[in-house]
N, C-alpha and C positions, 0 to 999 in steps of 0.2 A: 504494499499500499503506500502510495507516495503522498507525502504532506506538502502542501503549498506554503511558501514563506509568509504569505500574507495572513494566514490563518493564526498566526501567533501576533499579530499587531492589533492595537486598539484603533479606533475611528482616527484620531488625530495623526497617528503614524501612517494609517493608509492613506489618508489625504495627503500628507506630506510625500509619500513615496510615489503617489499619482502625478504631483505637481513635479517632480524631479525627472520622471519618465516623460511626461510631456514636453518639459524643457528640453531634455534629451532628443525627443522627436523633431521638436522646432530645428535645433541645431543640425539636424540631418538634412532638413529640406530648405536650407538657406533662410532660416528664420521664419518659415511658415508651419502652420499645423498641416499635419498630413491630411486631414479631413477637407481641406481646401484645394489641395494640389490635383489638377486636373491631369497632368502629364509632368515627366521628369526624364531627364537625359544625363546619363553620367558624364564626366569631365572628358573621358577619352572619345565617347560617341561625338560629342560637339567639335573636338579637335581633328579626329580622323576622317569622319565621313562629312557627306554632304548634307544640305537640309533635311530632315525628317519630315516627311509629309505629316505624320501624326502630331507634329507639334504645330504646324501650319493648321491642321483640322481643329486642334485644340484652342488655338487663338481665335479661330472663327466662331466658337461657341458665344451664345448671347450672354452667360453669366461670367465670362472671364473679366478678371480685375485687372491683371498686369502679368509681365513675365519677369522674372528674377535670372540673373546669371552671375555666377562666380567671376570675381575680378580676377582669379588666378589663371583664367583662361586667356590666351591672345587674343587681341582686338580683332584680328583678321579672320578668326575662327568664329566671332560672336557677329560680325558684320552681317551676313546672311539673314541672321534671326532678327537683328536690329531692323534691317531695311524691311523685312517681312511685317515686323511688328507695326513699324511707322505706316506702312501701306494699307494695313488692316485696322489702323486707329488704336492698337493696343499700348498702353502705357508699358515700360520696361524700365528695369532698374540693375545696375551693377552693383553687387554687394559683395564685402568681405568682412571677415571676422575671425578672430581667434578662437572662438567657441565652435564655429562651424566645423563638423566633422563628417567624414564619409566621402563618397566620390561624386555626389550630385553636383552637376555644373549648371544646370538649367531647370527651371519649374515655370509651369504655367498655373496660374492661381485663379481660383474662382472666388466670386464675391460671397458665396454661401457654402457651408458645409456640404460635402458631397458623400454619398454611399458607395465606395469603391474598395475591391479588394487591394491589398497592398501591393499583389502581383501585377495589378493593372496600371500602376503608377509610373514605373519605369519602363520606357519604351524598349522593346527587345533590339539588340544591335542588328543593324541592317546586314552586316557582314555575316551573321550566323546563319542567315537564309541560304545563302550560298556555300557556305562551309557544311550545312547539314545535307546538302544534296550532292556534295562531292565536287562542286566547282571551284571553291575555294576564294579567298579573298581576293585574288587577281581579278576575277570578274566585278565584285562589288566595287573595287577602286577603280574600275574603268567605265563606270557608268556614264551615259551621256557621250560616249565616243562611239566610233564608227569601228566596227570589227568585222572579221572574215566571215564567209558563209559557213564555215565548219563550226566556229566558235558560237554563230548565232544560232544554228540548228541545235547545237549541244544545249545552249541556254534555252531554246524555245522548248525541248523536251523536258528538260529537267526543272525549270522554272518558267514556265510561261507568263506568269503574272509580271515578270520583270523584263520581257521583251522589248516592251515600249521605251524603256529607259537606255536602248541601243539601237543603233542603225546599222545597216550592212554598207559595207564599203562598195562603191559601185565600180564598174569595170573602167571608167575614165581615171577615177582615184588610183586603182591599181596601175595603170598605164604611166601615170606621173609619179609613182613609186610609193603610194601611201601604204604603210604596213598595218596589220593588225596590232595593236599595242598588247593585246593577250598574248599572242603567238610570240610576239618578241620578248616579253619578259618571261615565257614558259623556256624557250631557247636559253635565256641567261642563266637560268637555274640548271 
């Protein structure tokens, strides 16, 4: 039989413990309560990847209050999110604090508390979809580029939902020496 620690505390101590848990949670989400977080990204997701469409969708919500970003992230990585927020009319803020802990780099915040599972808050890394089907990060890092027919077909077969993120190299481009960035990177390895 497992005994919970809280069972030995009186009401005052339980309230104090709840307060510390809440403060700890706020420090994880850049100073915001977890209940108000619509979506979050880890620092490495903001730095390594293109803008996440899930964050754009979250910013379009009618209850969105603002977006907060960690000042630890280089400005050039935050700039696409700032430009999107300005375009959508969403306030944004760069924050830093010694008490902030964890790896959260960006949060979109709601005006009201939401009922979401903790698993739904931090958006899944884009690279993971490509890794899970065996294509690897090399495909993810080349989104938006033109790729050869073979790579495009492999992508269409394994991850058809991402094929609109790529274009096929045309015959004219091949004649002028354009090479598939994925094939070039594979050859280097």
